[in-house]
N, C-alpha and C positions, 0 to 999 in steps of 0.2 A: 615152070610154074613154082616149084619149090624155092627157087632162088628169089623170085619176086616176093613170096610169102616171108622169106627170111629177112629181106630188106624191110618189109613193112613191119615185121616183128620188132626189129631194132628201133624203128621210128616210133611206133605206138608205145613200146616199153619205155623209151626215153621221155616221151611227152608225159606219161603218167608218173614216171619216176621222178622227174624234175618238178612236176606240179605238186606232188604229194610228199616229196622228200624221201622217197623209197629207194631211189637209185635205178629202178627198172628191172633188177634181177628177179623180182617176184613174178614178172611176166616172162622174161627171157628163159629162165630155167625150165618151167613147165612147158613153155612154147617149144623149146628145142626137143624135149622128150616127146612131145606130141607129134611134131614133124617127123621125128625119127621113126615113130610107129606107123606113120601114114604114108611115107615115101621111101621106097626101097633104097634109093640112092643115099638116103641119110640114115639108113639103118645102123644100129650099133652105138648110138650115143649113150654113154653111161652117165649116171648121176655125177660122177667125178668130172667128166669132160664137160657136161652141161654147166656145172658150177664154175669150173675153171674158166671156160669161155665167157660165161656171164660176167664174172668178176673183171676180166680183161676189158670187156665192153663198157663196164661201169666206170672205168677210169675216164673214158671219153665223155660219157653222159654226165658224170658228176663234175668234171672239169669245165665242160661247156656251161652247165647250169650255175656253177659257183661263180664263174666270170660274170654271168648275167646278174646274179644276185648281188655281187659286190658293187656293181654299178647302181643297184637299187638301195645299197647301204643297209641291207637287212641281215648280213652275216656277222655273227658274233664269233670272230675268228679266234679270240683268246680262249673262249670256252671250247671251241672245236679242237684246238691243239691240246688243251687239257684232257678232254675226253679221249683223244687219240692215244694218250699215254696208257690208258686202260685197254682201248680197243685193238691196238697194234698186237700186243701179246695174245689177246683173245682170238684174233684172226688166225694166228699161226696154230693155236690149239684147235680151232675149228677145222682147219685144213687136215690136221692129223685125225680128227674124229671122222671126217668125210671119206677117208681113203678106202674103207671096207664096206660101206653101206650099200644095200641093193636098191633097185628102182622103186619097188612097191613100198618098202619101209620108208624110204626117203620121202615119197609123195605124201604118205599118210602123216608122218611127223611134221612135214612142212605145212600141210593143211591145218592140222590141229594148232600148230604154233600161231599162224596168222589169224585164226578164228579167236583164239584167246586174246590176241591184241585188239581185235575188233570189239570184243566184249568189254574190254577195259575202256574203250572209247565210249561205249554206250552208257557207262555209269560215271563218266568223267566229271559231270557236274556235281556229283555227290562226294567227290574226292578233292580234298584241299591240298595245295602244295605243302611239302614238308616244311616244318618250322626250321628256319636257319639258325645255326648256332652262332655265338658271338664271333667265331673265327671263320664263319661261312663266307662264301664269295657272293657279293651283291652286284647286280647289274641294273641298268635303267635304259629305257628306250622310248623315244617319242614317235608314235605311229603317224600314219598319213592324215589322221584327223586332228593331230596336234595334242593328243592325250599322252600324258606321261605315265609309262608303265614300268613297274619294278618287278624284278624276278631275281632268283638266286638259288644257290645250292651248296651243300656241304661237299668239299672236295673228295673225301673218302667214299661217300655214297655215290658220287658221280663216277669215280674210277671203277667201283665195283660193277655198276650198271653198264659202263662202257666196255668192261671186259666181257660181259655176257653178250652185248651187242656185237663185239668183234668176233666172238665165238660163233654166233649165228651167221655172221657174214662169211666166215670161212667154211662153215658146215653147209649152209643152204645156198650160198652165192647170191644173197639178196642185198648186200651192202649194209644191212642192219638198220636202215632207216625206218622200217615198219615197227621196230621196237623203240628206237631212240627218239623218234618224233613224239609218240605218246608219252614217253618218260619225261621229255623236256616240257611238254604241255602240262601233264598231270602232276608231276612231282616237283618240278622246278619253277613252274609259273611262266614259262616262255610264251610270248605271243605266238600264235600258230604260224604266221608268215615267217617270223624269225626262227622258229624251231625248224621249219622246212629248209630254209636257206642255210642255216648252220649245219643241219644234217647232211646237206650235199657236200660241204667241205669235209666233214668227217668221213663220209662215204668215199670221197676221193682218196684220202689218206689211207683208210683201211683197205680199199680195193687195191691200192698199189702193193701193200704188204701181202695180202691174200693171193693176188694174181701171180706175184713173183714166186710164192711157195708152190702154186699149182703149175707154173711153168717148169720149175725144177723137177716136179713129179711127172711131167709130160701130159698134163690134163688140159691142154689147150688145142682146140681144132682151129688152126690158123686160117683156113679158107673161109670157114663160117664166120670167124671173127672179122675178116676183111669185108665181108658182105654186110655185116651188122654195124660196123663202125660209122659209115656216113649217116645212117638214120639215127644212131645214138647221139652224134654231135648236134645235128640240126634239131632233133627232138628235144634235147636238153634246153636249147634256146627257146623253142616254142613253148615248152612247159613253164619256163620261168616267166615268159611274157604273159601267159594266161593267168598264172598265179598272182601277178600284180593287180589284176582286175577283179579278183574274187575276194569276198569277205572271209575272215577267219572262221566264222561259223560254217559257212558253206564248204570250206576246205576240209574241216573235220568231218562233216557229214559225208562228203564224197569219199574220204579216206575210209570211213567205217563201212559203207555199203560195198565199196570196191573190195575190201579185204574179205568180207563175208562170202561174196560170190566166188572169188578165187580160191578161198579156203575149202569151200564145199566141193568145188570142181576138182581140186587136187586129191582130196580124200576119196572121192568117187573113182577117180582114175587109178589111185593106188589100190583100192579094194577090188576093182574089176580087172586090174591089169594082170 
């Protein structure tokens, strides 16, 4: 039974991760810890192993999603590679922070973190994108309705935010999309669909760095990863396909509600654990 649940966990996490640009770790990590406490055969999964295994799975989720989004031409790959310059070192730093954290503290910090992100999304209409400096990077995009959309960012600001995103990726095993997507939408004026698609490419790059670090530390449960991978791959494709049929407003609303529910659940699990 636990193996079926593990396979479903990979599928559901990948669908939501691809759909919302989160990578899926925000479901996989607490899911693994919950299964560990529920089934004796899976007992003993530490936050370090949960995070490391999640990051390895996200390589497949994000790669599958990115390939689908590239076909839809919604990935700003130039911005993604620039953001990775900051998120790569941040991911390594996050792995270092993760090595000694205990389960309850991990869950509480994780829950607080994503509730803060959901709160930012609640007030996003009152926050205007940062004013670009003369040397700032400017981008343009024509959406499915034929409307020309402009967005952009200051490189230094983008690199600093990306470092924090990478740190959260290595620390929490979430890929960083739960922070990077709101940042791209709120601060840089990215269209929601493009922010999600670009986030998946960034997650792929960051997950490669983070998972390699966790492999070196022995924080991967290879058997569980093998069961999770098929669902992660197909779920990434399904999520990208659903994303194409949804409006930007609905995507942001779904992201906000989803983060609140997961955040409250994590905090409760950490306090009562």
